[in-house]
A tleap script that builds the chain and sets N, CA, C and O, in Angstrom:
source leaprc.protein.ff14SB
mol = sequence {
  NMET ALA THR PRO THR THR SER ALA PRO GLU
  SER PRO LYS THR LYS ALA PRO GLU THR ALA
  PRO PRO THR ALA ARG PRO SER PRO SER ARG
  LYS LEU ALA GLY PRO GLY THR VAL CYS GLY
  GLU LEU GLN PRO PRO VAL GLY GLY PRO MET
  ALA ALA VAL ALA VAL SER ALA GLY ARG ALA
  ASP CYS PRO THR ALA LEU LYS VAL PHE ARG
  THR TYR TYR ARG PRO ASP THR PRO LYS GLN
  GLY SER ALA GLY VAL ALA THR VAL GLY GLY
  TRP ARG CYS ALA SER ASN SER ALA ALA GLN
  ALA SER ARG SER GLY ARG LEU SER SER CYS
  GLN LYS ALA ALA ALA LYS ILE VAL ALA ASP
  VAL ILE CPRO
}
set mol.1.N position { 84.684 54.796 -22.858 }
set mol.1.CA position { 83.371 54.612 -23.361 }
set mol.1.C position { 82.556 53.098 -23.235 }
set mol.1.O position { 83.048 51.971 -23.194 }
set mol.2.N position { 81.045 53.546 -23.189 }
set mol.2.CA position { 80.949 52.134 -22.739 }
set mol.2.C position { 80.429 51.048 -23.558 }
set mol.2.O position { 79.769 51.257 -24.576 }
set mol.3.N position { 80.633 50.245 -23.256 }
set mol.3.CA position { 80.227 49.183 -23.952 }
set mol.3.C position { 78.844 48.196 -24.121 }
set mol.3.O position { 78.563 47.224 -23.419 }
set mol.4.N position { 78.214 48.642 -25.054 }
set mol.4.CA position { 76.483 48.116 -25.399 }
set mol.4.C position { 76.146 46.549 -24.830 }
set mol.4.O position { 76.619 45.473 -25.198 }
set mol.5.N position { 75.322 46.800 -23.976 }
set mol.5.CA position { 75.222 45.177 -24.139 }
set mol.5.C position { 73.574 44.499 -24.783 }
set mol.5.O position { 72.445 44.988 -24.735 }
set mol.6.N position { 73.891 43.681 -25.145 }
set mol.6.CA position { 73.149 42.705 -25.903 }
set mol.6.C position { 72.128 41.878 -24.867 }
set mol.6.O position { 72.730 41.422 -23.894 }
set mol.7.N position { 70.987 41.658 -24.891 }
set mol.7.CA position { 70.552 40.345 -24.062 }
set mol.7.C position { 69.877 39.945 -25.680 }
set mol.7.O position { 69.830 40.412 -26.818 }
set mol.8.N position { 69.448 38.846 -24.952 }
set mol.8.CA position { 69.172 37.901 -26.019 }
set mol.8.C position { 67.881 37.948 -26.211 }
set mol.8.O position { 67.271 37.729 -25.165 }
set mol.9.N position { 67.073 38.184 -27.308 }
set mol.9.CA position { 65.878 38.650 -27.418 }
set mol.9.C position { 64.816 38.031 -26.460 }
set mol.9.O position { 64.844 36.854 -26.098 }
set mol.10.N position { 64.018 38.809 -26.142 }
set mol.10.CA position { 62.720 38.367 -25.517 }
set mol.10.C position { 62.114 36.950 -26.085 }
set mol.10.O position { 62.126 36.862 -27.313 }
set mol.11.N position { 61.439 35.516 -25.158 }
set mol.11.CA position { 60.775 34.967 -26.385 }
set mol.11.C position { 59.617 34.863 -25.833 }
set mol.11.O position { 59.188 34.746 -24.685 }
set mol.12.N position { 59.177 34.930 -26.915 }
set mol.12.CA position { 56.782 35.293 -26.465 }
set mol.12.C position { 57.117 34.486 -25.629 }
set mol.12.O position { 58.045 33.683 -25.537 }
set mol.13.N position { 55.637 34.974 -24.552 }
set mol.13.CA position { 55.362 34.345 -23.254 }
set mol.13.C position { 54.015 33.153 -24.302 }
set mol.13.O position { 53.124 33.555 -25.050 }
set mol.14.N position { 54.299 31.975 -24.016 }
set mol.14.CA position { 53.207 31.030 -24.597 }
set mol.14.C position { 52.365 31.310 -23.627 }
set mol.14.O position { 52.528 31.234 -22.409 }
set mol.15.N position { 51.011 31.802 -24.548 }
set mol.15.CA position { 50.236 31.261 -23.112 }
set mol.15.C position { 49.337 30.154 -23.181 }
set mol.15.O position { 48.762 29.930 -24.247 }
set mol.16.N position { 49.156 29.484 -22.249 }
set mol.16.CA position { 47.990 28.586 -22.214 }
set mol.16.C position { 46.634 28.519 -22.854 }
set mol.16.O position { 45.816 29.394 -22.570 }
set mol.17.N position { 46.246 27.331 -23.892 }
set mol.17.CA position { 44.763 28.118 -24.485 }
set mol.17.C position { 43.620 28.238 -23.243 }
set mol.17.O position { 43.453 27.596 -22.206 }
set mol.18.N position { 42.810 29.554 -23.959 }
set mol.18.CA position { 41.697 29.102 -22.592 }
set mol.18.C position { 40.762 28.882 -22.465 }
set mol.18.O position { 39.968 29.692 -22.944 }
set mol.19.N position { 40.190 27.663 -21.746 }
set mol.19.CA position { 39.218 26.834 -21.517 }
set mol.19.C position { 38.318 27.252 -20.629 }
set mol.19.O position { 38.620 28.090 -19.779 }
set mol.20.N position { 37.210 26.767 -20.709 }
set mol.20.CA position { 35.949 26.846 -20.230 }
set mol.20.C position { 36.434 26.006 -19.075 }
set mol.20.O position { 37.287 25.135 -19.246 }
set mol.21.N position { 35.829 26.291 -17.756 }
set mol.21.CA position { 35.493 25.258 -16.511 }
set mol.21.C position { 34.326 24.201 -17.318 }
set mol.21.O position { 33.388 24.373 -18.096 }
set mol.22.N position { 34.974 23.042 -16.650 }
set mol.22.CA position { 33.898 21.657 -16.907 }
set mol.22.C position { 32.902 21.973 -16.730 }
set mol.22.O position { 32.687 22.466 -15.623 }
set mol.23.N position { 32.007 21.891 -17.495 }
set mol.23.CA position { 30.787 21.714 -16.938 }
set mol.23.C position { 29.741 20.347 -16.979 }
set mol.23.O position { 29.944 19.593 -17.931 }
set mol.24.N position { 28.638 19.963 -16.026 }
set mol.24.CA position { 28.256 19.135 -16.023 }
set mol.24.C position { 27.249 18.945 -17.429 }
set mol.24.O position { 26.558 19.932 -17.681 }
set mol.25.N position { 27.147 18.071 -18.116 }
set mol.25.CA position { 26.245 17.899 -19.434 }
set mol.25.C position { 25.011 16.984 -18.505 }
set mol.25.O position { 25.142 16.067 -17.695 }
set mol.26.N position { 24.078 17.529 -18.910 }
set mol.26.CA position { 22.306 16.741 -18.443 }
set mol.26.C position { 22.575 15.370 -19.328 }
set mol.26.O position { 22.676 15.279 -20.551 }
set mol.27.N position { 22.648 14.451 -18.440 }
set mol.27.CA position { 22.319 12.932 -19.059 }
set mol.27.C position { 21.292 13.032 -19.333 }
set mol.27.O position { 20.382 13.713 -18.862 }
set mol.28.N position { 21.383 11.844 -20.728 }
set mol.28.CA position { 20.317 12.200 -21.611 }
set mol.28.C position { 19.049 11.788 -20.275 }
set mol.28.O position { 19.308 11.246 -19.201 }
set mol.29.N position { 17.488 12.302 -20.831 }
set mol.29.CA position { 16.791 12.369 -20.311 }
set mol.29.C position { 16.118 10.623 -20.527 }
set mol.29.O position { 16.316 10.110 -21.629 }
set mol.30.N position { 15.480 9.936 -19.632 }
set mol.30.CA position { 15.022 8.528 -19.952 }
set mol.30.C position { 13.680 8.700 -20.288 }
set mol.30.O position { 13.375 9.854 -19.989 }
set mol.31.N position { 12.906 8.209 -20.680 }
set mol.31.CA position { 11.372 8.393 -20.867 }
set mol.31.C position { 10.598 7.139 -20.565 }
set mol.31.O position { 10.517 6.068 -21.166 }
set mol.32.N position { 9.739 7.846 -18.824 }
set mol.32.CA position { 8.742 7.296 -17.964 }
set mol.32.C position { 8.054 6.543 -18.990 }
set mol.32.O position { 8.100 6.762 -20.201 }
set mol.33.N position { 7.508 5.768 -18.479 }
set mol.33.CA position { 6.346 4.886 -19.429 }
set mol.33.C position { 5.130 4.351 -17.949 }
set mol.33.O position { 5.408 3.907 -16.835 }
set mol.34.N position { 4.220 4.555 -18.387 }
set mol.34.CA position { 3.014 4.087 -17.387 }
set mol.34.C position { 2.402 3.347 -17.193 }
set mol.34.O position { 2.804 2.265 -17.621 }
set mol.35.N position { 1.308 3.328 -16.595 }
set mol.35.CA position { 0.815 1.997 -16.820 }
set mol.35.C position { -0.035 1.030 -17.425 }
set mol.35.O position { -1.197 1.196 -17.794 }
set mol.36.N position { 0.521 0.210 -17.476 }
set mol.36.CA position { -0.012 -0.863 -18.803 }
set mol.36.C position { 1.302 -1.292 -19.971 }
set mol.36.O position { 1.245 -2.162 -20.840 }
set mol.37.N position { 2.447 -0.377 -19.656 }
set mol.37.CA position { 3.639 -0.261 -20.537 }
set mol.37.C position { 4.414 -1.489 -20.169 }
set mol.37.O position { 4.764 -1.780 -19.025 }
set mol.38.N position { 4.614 -2.080 -21.102 }
set mol.38.CA position { 5.129 -3.665 -21.402 }
set mol.38.C position { 6.693 -3.394 -21.983 }
set mol.38.O position { 7.074 -3.354 -23.153 }
set mol.39.N position { 7.535 -3.207 -20.605 }
set mol.39.CA position { 9.037 -3.008 -21.271 }
set mol.39.C position { 10.187 -4.106 -21.951 }
set mol.39.O position { 11.033 -3.755 -22.774 }
set mol.40.N position { 10.067 -5.189 -21.546 }
set mol.40.CA position { 9.904 -6.197 -22.351 }
set mol.40.C position { 10.193 -7.568 -21.166 }
set mol.40.O position { 9.956 -7.683 -19.963 }
set mol.41.N position { 10.825 -8.494 -22.211 }
set mol.41.CA position { 10.948 -10.453 -21.115 }
set mol.41.C position { 11.842 -10.377 -20.487 }
set mol.41.O position { 12.690 -9.578 -20.884 }
set mol.42.N position { 12.083 -11.015 -19.418 }
set mol.42.CA position { 12.806 -12.083 -19.017 }
set mol.42.C position { 12.922 -13.622 -18.638 }
set mol.42.O position { 12.010 -14.353 -18.252 }
set mol.43.N position { 14.005 -13.881 -18.800 }
set mol.43.CA position { 13.633 -15.271 -18.117 }
set mol.43.C position { 14.025 -15.440 -16.812 }
set mol.43.O position { 15.237 -15.298 -16.651 }
set mol.44.N position { 13.168 -15.785 -15.490 }
set mol.44.CA position { 13.214 -15.659 -14.465 }
set mol.44.C position { 14.083 -16.870 -14.100 }
set mol.44.O position { 13.834 -17.897 -14.731 }
set mol.45.N position { 15.368 -16.930 -12.901 }
set mol.45.CA position { 16.551 -18.525 -13.130 }
set mol.45.C position { 14.581 -19.443 -12.393 }
set mol.45.O position { 13.415 -19.153 -12.126 }
set mol.46.N position { 15.915 -21.000 -12.447 }
set mol.46.CA position { 15.734 -21.893 -12.379 }
set mol.46.C position { 14.385 -22.194 -13.386 }
set mol.46.O position { 13.349 -22.012 -12.746 }
set mol.47.N position { 14.213 -22.481 -14.368 }
set mol.47.CA position { 13.995 -22.724 -15.350 }
set mol.47.C position { 12.140 -22.743 -15.403 }
set mol.47.O position { 11.231 -23.395 -15.916 }
set mol.48.N position { 12.419 -21.139 -14.177 }
set mol.48.CA position { 10.703 -20.886 -14.697 }
set mol.48.C position { 9.874 -20.538 -16.032 }
set mol.48.O position { 10.431 -20.857 -17.083 }
set mol.49.N position { 8.899 -20.064 -16.101 }
set mol.49.CA position { 8.377 -19.188 -16.867 }
set mol.49.C position { 8.918 -17.635 -17.557 }
set mol.49.O position { 9.248 -16.718 -16.805 }
set mol.50.N position { 8.949 -17.512 -18.823 }
set mol.50.CA position { 9.180 -16.537 -19.098 }
set mol.50.C position { 8.278 -15.388 -18.698 }
set mol.50.O position { 7.060 -15.564 -18.677 }
set mol.51.N position { 8.811 -14.227 -18.381 }
set mol.51.CA position { 7.811 -12.829 -17.462 }
set mol.51.C position { 7.723 -12.263 -18.534 }
set mol.51.O position { 8.277 -12.844 -19.467 }
set mol.52.N position { 7.164 -11.217 -18.777 }
set mol.52.CA position { 6.535 -9.554 -19.022 }
set mol.52.C position { 6.554 -9.075 -18.170 }
set mol.52.O position { 5.642 -9.131 -17.345 }
set mol.53.N position { 8.166 -8.062 -17.969 }
set mol.53.CA position { 8.554 -7.201 -17.437 }
set mol.53.C position { 7.383 -5.540 -17.480 }
set mol.53.O position { 7.599 -4.847 -18.474 }
set mol.54.N position { 6.414 -5.057 -16.621 }
set mol.54.CA position { 5.848 -3.631 -17.527 }
set mol.54.C position { 5.582 -3.335 -16.161 }
set mol.54.O position { 5.878 -3.935 -15.128 }
set mol.55.N position { 4.657 -1.767 -16.481 }
set mol.55.CA position { 4.192 -0.947 -15.436 }
set mol.55.C position { 3.218 -1.192 -14.943 }
set mol.55.O position { 2.462 -1.439 -15.883 }
set mol.56.N position { 2.650 -1.307 -13.981 }
set mol.56.CA position { 1.792 -1.466 -13.136 }
set mol.56.C position { 0.677 -0.427 -13.241 }
set mol.56.O position { -0.422 -0.366 -13.792 }
set mol.57.N position { 1.823 0.771 -12.080 }
set mol.57.CA position { 1.389 1.708 -11.312 }
set mol.57.C position { 1.970 2.981 -11.294 }
set mol.57.O position { 2.528 3.020 -10.197 }
set mol.58.N position { 2.201 4.227 -11.963 }
set mol.58.CA position { 2.807 5.308 -11.682 }
set mol.58.C position { 3.355 5.184 -12.675 }
set mol.58.O position { 2.842 4.604 -13.632 }
set mol.59.N position { 5.202 5.992 -12.700 }
set mol.59.CA position { 5.900 6.116 -14.133 }
set mol.59.C position { 7.358 5.451 -13.476 }
set mol.59.O position { 7.867 5.663 -12.375 }
set mol.60.N position { 7.845 4.505 -14.676 }
set mol.60.CA position { 9.051 3.864 -14.523 }
set mol.60.C position { 9.551 3.898 -16.450 }
set mol.60.O position { 8.830 3.660 -17.419 }
set mol.61.N position { 11.072 4.297 -16.410 }
set mol.61.CA position { 11.964 3.446 -17.200 }
set mol.61.C position { 11.835 2.556 -17.602 }
set mol.61.O position { 11.842 1.771 -16.654 }
set mol.62.N position { 11.683 1.978 -18.581 }
set mol.62.CA position { 11.851 0.613 -18.844 }
set mol.62.C position { 13.265 -0.354 -18.862 }
set mol.62.O position { 13.377 -1.571 -18.714 }
set mol.63.N position { 14.167 0.570 -19.074 }
set mol.63.CA position { 15.696 -0.085 -18.705 }
set mol.63.C position { 15.765 -0.371 -17.524 }
set mol.63.O position { 16.047 -1.543 -17.274 }
set mol.64.N position { 15.535 0.586 -16.361 }
set mol.64.CA position { 15.314 0.705 -15.085 }
set mol.64.C position { 14.734 -0.285 -14.377 }
set mol.64.O position { 15.264 -0.695 -13.344 }
set mol.65.N position { 13.508 -0.821 -14.871 }
set mol.65.CA position { 12.340 -1.522 -14.969 }
set mol.65.C position { 13.070 -3.390 -15.027 }
set mol.65.O position { 13.268 -4.205 -14.126 }
set mol.66.N position { 13.252 -3.439 -16.288 }
set mol.66.CA position { 14.211 -4.760 -16.177 }
set mol.66.C position { 15.307 -5.057 -15.885 }
set mol.66.O position { 15.841 -6.164 -15.954 }
set mol.67.N position { 15.917 -3.620 -15.368 }
set mol.67.CA position { 17.777 -4.405 -14.464 }
set mol.67.C position { 16.999 -4.095 -13.061 }
set mol.67.O position { 17.901 -3.871 -12.255 }
set mol.68.N position { 15.972 -4.001 -12.522 }
set mol.68.CA position { 15.484 -4.339 -11.132 }
set mol.68.C position { 15.003 -5.817 -11.154 }
set mol.68.O position { 14.917 -6.673 -10.273 }
set mol.69.N position { 14.713 -5.802 -12.513 }
set mol.69.CA position { 13.891 -7.678 -11.963 }
set mol.69.C position { 15.127 -8.342 -12.273 }
set mol.69.O position { 15.553 -9.110 -11.411 }
set mol.70.N position { 15.730 -8.213 -13.238 }
set mol.70.CA position { 17.005 -8.592 -13.244 }
set mol.70.C position { 18.132 -8.878 -12.315 }
set mol.70.O position { 19.000 -9.744 -12.419 }
set mol.71.N position { 18.005 -8.247 -11.659 }
set mol.71.CA position { 19.154 -7.839 -10.571 }
set mol.71.C position { 18.011 -8.846 -9.219 }
set mol.71.O position { 18.430 -9.616 -8.355 }
set mol.72.N position { 16.796 -8.518 -9.452 }
set mol.72.CA position { 16.536 -9.458 -7.962 }
set mol.72.C position { 16.428 -10.916 -8.599 }
set mol.72.O position { 16.793 -11.640 -7.673 }
set mol.73.N position { 16.241 -11.413 -9.260 }
set mol.73.CA position { 16.111 -12.724 -9.800 }
set mol.73.C position { 17.358 -13.224 -10.108 }
set mol.73.O position { 17.347 -14.216 -10.836 }
set mol.74.N position { 18.472 -12.790 -9.737 }
set mol.74.CA position { 19.961 -13.227 -9.476 }
set mol.74.C position { 19.801 -13.954 -7.820 }
set mol.74.O position { 19.442 -13.396 -6.783 }
set mol.75.N position { 20.312 -15.719 -8.098 }
set mol.75.CA position { 21.139 -15.823 -7.240 }
set mol.75.C position { 21.353 -15.287 -5.571 }
set mol.75.O position { 20.778 -15.331 -4.484 }
set mol.76.N position { 22.550 -14.782 -6.190 }
set mol.76.CA position { 23.118 -13.857 -4.967 }
set mol.76.C position { 22.827 -12.601 -4.666 }
set mol.76.O position { 23.723 -11.932 -4.151 }
set mol.77.N position { 21.407 -11.936 -4.933 }
set mol.77.CA position { 20.907 -11.364 -4.155 }
set mol.77.C position { 19.632 -11.535 -2.806 }
set mol.77.O position { 18.610 -12.220 -2.845 }
set mol.78.N position { 20.044 -10.815 -1.886 }
set mol.78.CA position { 19.643 -11.600 -0.393 }
set mol.78.C position { 18.568 -11.165 -0.231 }
set mol.78.O position { 18.303 -9.989 0.015 }
set mol.79.N position { 17.678 -12.219 -0.369 }
set mol.79.CA position { 16.102 -12.020 -0.033 }
set mol.79.C position { 15.624 -12.842 1.207 }
set mol.79.O position { 16.012 -13.927 1.639 }
set mol.80.N position { 14.595 -11.922 1.671 }
set mol.80.CA position { 14.477 -12.524 2.843 }
set mol.80.C position { 12.712 -12.904 3.090 }
set mol.80.O position { 11.813 -12.074 2.959 }
set mol.81.N position { 12.512 -14.436 3.490 }
set mol.81.CA position { 10.933 -14.906 3.979 }
set mol.81.C position { 10.948 -15.522 2.267 }
set mol.81.O position { 11.648 -15.614 1.259 }
set mol.82.N position { 9.310 -15.907 2.970 }
set mol.82.CA position { 9.136 -17.242 2.020 }
set mol.82.C position { 8.387 -16.461 0.378 }
set mol.82.O position { 7.899 -16.971 -0.631 }
set mol.83.N position { 8.692 -14.689 0.915 }
set mol.83.CA position { 8.284 -14.235 -0.577 }
set mol.83.C position { 9.141 -13.680 -0.999 }
set mol.83.O position { 8.873 -13.078 -2.039 }
set mol.84.N position { 9.883 -13.618 -0.733 }
set mol.84.CA position { 11.831 -13.596 -1.076 }
set mol.84.C position { 11.521 -12.022 -1.286 }
set mol.84.O position { 11.092 -11.593 -2.357 }
set mol.85.N position { 11.793 -11.158 -0.106 }
set mol.85.CA position { 11.906 -9.623 -0.154 }
set mol.85.C position { 12.827 -9.201 0.131 }
set mol.85.O position { 13.326 -9.426 1.234 }
set mol.86.N position { 13.450 -8.332 -0.894 }
set mol.86.CA position { 14.411 -7.211 -1.277 }
set mol.86.C position { 14.213 -6.165 -1.971 }
set mol.86.O position { 13.437 -5.869 -2.880 }
set mol.87.N position { 15.337 -5.446 -1.200 }
set mol.87.CA position { 15.427 -4.189 -1.820 }
set mol.87.C position { 16.244 -3.626 -2.921 }
set mol.87.O position { 17.380 -3.315 -2.562 }
set mol.88.N position { 15.998 -3.441 -4.013 }
set mol.88.CA position { 17.057 -3.377 -5.786 }
set mol.88.C position { 17.030 -2.315 -6.155 }
set mol.88.O position { 16.057 -2.032 -6.854 }
set mol.89.N position { 18.207 -1.061 -5.842 }
set mol.89.CA position { 18.252 -0.087 -6.315 }
set mol.89.C position { 17.080 1.029 -5.738 }
set mol.89.O position { 16.475 1.882 -6.386 }
set mol.90.N position { 16.996 0.732 -4.411 }
set mol.90.CA position { 14.982 1.776 -4.111 }
set mol.90.C position { 14.133 0.709 -4.433 }
set mol.90.O position { 13.154 1.037 -3.762 }
set mol.91.N position { 13.857 -0.203 -4.915 }
set mol.91.CA position { 12.869 -0.233 -4.779 }
set mol.91.C position { 12.593 -2.034 -4.154 }
set mol.91.O position { 13.331 -3.000 -4.348 }
set mol.92.N position { 11.356 -1.985 -3.428 }
set mol.92.CA position { 10.743 -3.112 -3.107 }
set mol.92.C position { 10.017 -4.509 -3.715 }
set mol.92.O position { 8.849 -4.579 -4.098 }
set mol.93.N position { 10.948 -5.541 -3.705 }
set mol.93.CA position { 9.949 -6.859 -4.163 }
set mol.93.C position { 10.167 -7.566 -3.521 }
set mol.93.O position { 10.766 -7.680 -2.452 }
set mol.94.N position { 9.469 -8.351 -4.422 }
set mol.94.CA position { 8.826 -9.452 -3.599 }
set mol.94.C position { 8.281 -10.418 -4.560 }
set mol.94.O position { 7.911 -9.954 -5.639 }
set mol.95.N position { 8.147 -11.866 -4.331 }
set mol.95.CA position { 7.544 -12.723 -5.234 }
set mol.95.C position { 6.041 -13.509 -4.572 }
set mol.95.O position { 5.610 -13.644 -3.427 }
set mol.96.N position { 5.631 -13.847 -5.689 }
set mol.96.CA position { 4.253 -14.756 -5.180 }
set mol.96.C position { 4.485 -15.799 -5.012 }
set mol.96.O position { 5.500 -16.152 -5.612 }
set mol.97.N position { 3.792 -16.897 -4.182 }
set mol.97.CA position { 4.111 -18.271 -4.350 }
set mol.97.C position { 3.798 -19.118 -5.502 }
set mol.97.O position { 2.838 -18.872 -6.231 }
set mol.98.N position { 4.719 -20.277 -5.715 }
set mol.98.CA position { 3.729 -20.566 -7.094 }
set mol.98.C position { 2.654 -21.275 -7.157 }
set mol.98.O position { 2.498 -22.034 -8.114 }
set mol.99.N position { 1.836 -21.185 -6.296 }
set mol.99.CA position { 0.519 -21.843 -6.301 }
set mol.99.C position { -0.417 -19.954 -6.483 }
set mol.99.O position { -1.164 -19.926 -7.462 }
set mol.100.N position { -0.375 -18.738 -5.740 }
set mol.100.CA position { -0.504 -17.687 -6.372 }
set mol.100.C position { -0.098 -17.476 -7.736 }
set mol.100.O position { -0.977 -17.070 -8.496 }
set mol.101.N position { 0.826 -17.631 -8.109 }
set mol.101.CA position { 1.743 -16.886 -9.372 }
set mol.101.C position { 0.619 -18.246 -10.340 }
set mol.101.O position { 0.052 -17.576 -11.202 }
set mol.102.N position { 0.378 -19.013 -10.416 }
set mol.102.CA position { -0.477 -20.363 -11.062 }
set mol.102.C position { -2.037 -19.146 -11.126 }
set mol.102.O position { -2.758 -18.837 -12.075 }
set mol.103.N position { -2.052 -18.861 -10.135 }
set mol.103.CA position { -3.324 -18.500 -10.108 }
set mol.103.C position { -3.735 -17.399 -10.316 }
set mol.103.O position { -4.942 -17.178 -10.211 }
set mol.104.N position { -2.597 -16.130 -10.767 }
set mol.104.CA position { -2.733 -14.773 -11.088 }
set mol.104.C position { -2.130 -14.220 -12.019 }
set mol.104.O position { -2.438 -13.092 -12.402 }
set mol.105.N position { -0.826 -15.168 -12.728 }
set mol.105.CA position { 0.043 -14.970 -13.665 }
set mol.105.C position { 1.254 -14.012 -13.175 }
set mol.105.O position { 2.414 -14.076 -13.580 }
set mol.106.N position { 0.823 -13.263 -12.379 }
set mol.106.CA position { 2.040 -12.375 -11.577 }
set mol.106.C position { 2.871 -13.154 -10.634 }
set mol.106.O position { 2.366 -13.811 -9.724 }
set mol.107.N position { 4.299 -13.075 -10.871 }
set mol.107.CA position { 5.852 -14.003 -10.230 }
set mol.107.C position { 5.805 -12.911 -9.187 }
set mol.107.O position { 5.488 -13.009 -8.002 }
set mol.108.N position { 6.217 -11.769 -9.927 }
set mol.108.CA position { 6.880 -10.710 -8.675 }
set mol.108.C position { 6.489 -9.150 -8.930 }
set mol.108.O position { 6.161 -8.631 -9.997 }
set mol.109.N position { 6.568 -8.778 -8.131 }
set mol.109.CA position { 6.364 -7.173 -8.210 }
set mol.109.C position { 7.086 -6.469 -7.731 }
set mol.109.O position { 7.249 -6.970 -6.618 }
set mol.110.N position { 7.943 -5.212 -7.808 }
set mol.110.CA position { 8.637 -4.157 -7.250 }
set mol.110.C position { 7.888 -2.611 -7.296 }
set mol.110.O position { 7.494 -1.961 -8.265 }
set mol.111.N position { 7.870 -2.358 -6.082 }
set mol.111.CA position { 7.404 -0.901 -5.398 }
set mol.111.C position { 8.760 0.061 -5.311 }
set mol.111.O position { 9.906 -0.359 -5.149 }
set mol.112.N position { 8.466 1.083 -5.418 }
set mol.112.CA position { 8.878 2.336 -5.569 }
set mol.112.C position { 8.545 3.500 -4.961 }
set mol.112.O position { 9.285 4.269 -5.575 }
set mol.113.N position { 7.894 4.236 -4.111 }
set mol.113.CA position { 6.951 5.474 -4.552 }
set mol.113.C position { 5.883 5.053 -4.962 }
set mol.113.O position { 5.466 3.933 -4.667 }
set mol.114.N position { 5.132 6.049 -5.864 }
set mol.114.CA position { 3.888 5.243 -6.241 }
set mol.114.C position { 3.925 4.603 -7.524 }
set mol.114.O position { 2.890 4.277 -8.104 }
set mol.115.N position { 5.038 4.415 -7.979 }
set mol.115.CA position { 5.748 3.154 -9.082 }
set mol.115.C position { 5.214 1.863 -8.926 }
set mol.115.O position { 5.451 1.440 -7.794 }
set mol.116.N position { 4.658 1.167 -9.546 }
set mol.116.CA position { 5.290 -0.387 -9.188 }
set mol.116.C position { 5.590 -0.914 -10.640 }
set mol.116.O position { 5.255 -0.202 -11.587 }
set mol.117.N position { 5.948 -1.618 -10.771 }
set mol.117.CA position { 6.722 -2.796 -11.494 }
set mol.117.C position { 6.481 -3.846 -11.476 }
set mol.117.O position { 6.674 -4.268 -10.336 }
set mol.118.N position { 5.924 -5.068 -12.535 }
set mol.118.CA position { 5.565 -6.491 -12.252 }
set mol.118.C position { 6.045 -7.418 -13.513 }
set mol.118.O position { 6.286 -7.127 -14.685 }
set mol.119.N position { 6.078 -8.391 -12.944 }
set mol.119.CA position { 7.072 -9.541 -13.467 }
set mol.119.C position { 5.360 -10.241 -14.025 }
set mol.119.O position { 4.538 -10.170 -13.111 }
set mol.120.N position { 4.957 -10.688 -14.978 }
set mol.120.CA position { 3.584 -11.664 -15.220 }
set mol.120.C position { 4.452 -12.585 -16.229 }
set mol.120.O position { 5.336 -12.362 -17.055 }
set mol.121.N position { 3.662 -13.906 -15.686 }
set mol.121.CA position { 4.393 -14.995 -16.653 }
set mol.121.C position { 3.375 -14.631 -18.362 }
set mol.121.O position { 2.265 -14.126 -18.526 }
set mol.122.N position { 4.277 -15.106 -19.239 }
set mol.122.CA position { 3.623 -14.597 -20.749 }
set mol.122.C position { 3.175 -16.341 -21.045 }
set mol.122.O position { 3.988 -17.262 -21.125 }
set mol.123.N position { 2.042 -16.431 -21.141 }
set mol.123.CA position { 0.969 -17.799 -20.746 }
set mol.123.C position { 1.721 -18.282 -22.375 }
set mol.123.O position { 1.417 -19.352 -22.902 }
savepdb mol mol.pdb
quit
C-alpha cells in the first residue's frame, strides 16, 4: 500500500502592491509680470544705492528677476568691459556708468528675448 505523502501547505504568494509609474508633476506655474511691475528691492554691492527691480518690457517672473540681479551683482560673477556685461541664466546684463546712473536713475538692465528687467535707483 502506498503511503500518502503530505506536502507543506503552500504559502500564499504575496503580491507586490501595484503602483502607478511615477509621473512628472507639473511645476507650479510662475506668474509673469508685465511692464511697470516692481518686483522688489535689493542692495547692490560696494555700498551702492538701494535699487528697485522691475519689469521694463515684455514679461518676466519676479523671483527670477530678483535672482538674476542678485547673481549679476555678486563680485564672483565674471563681467566684461566698462559696462560689466555678463550673461546670467540666459539674461544679458549690463550696467550704466556712475554718471549715466546719476542722470537716468538706471543702475543696470538685463534682457532675454523680448523681456527686459531693470534695476533703478530708489530716490
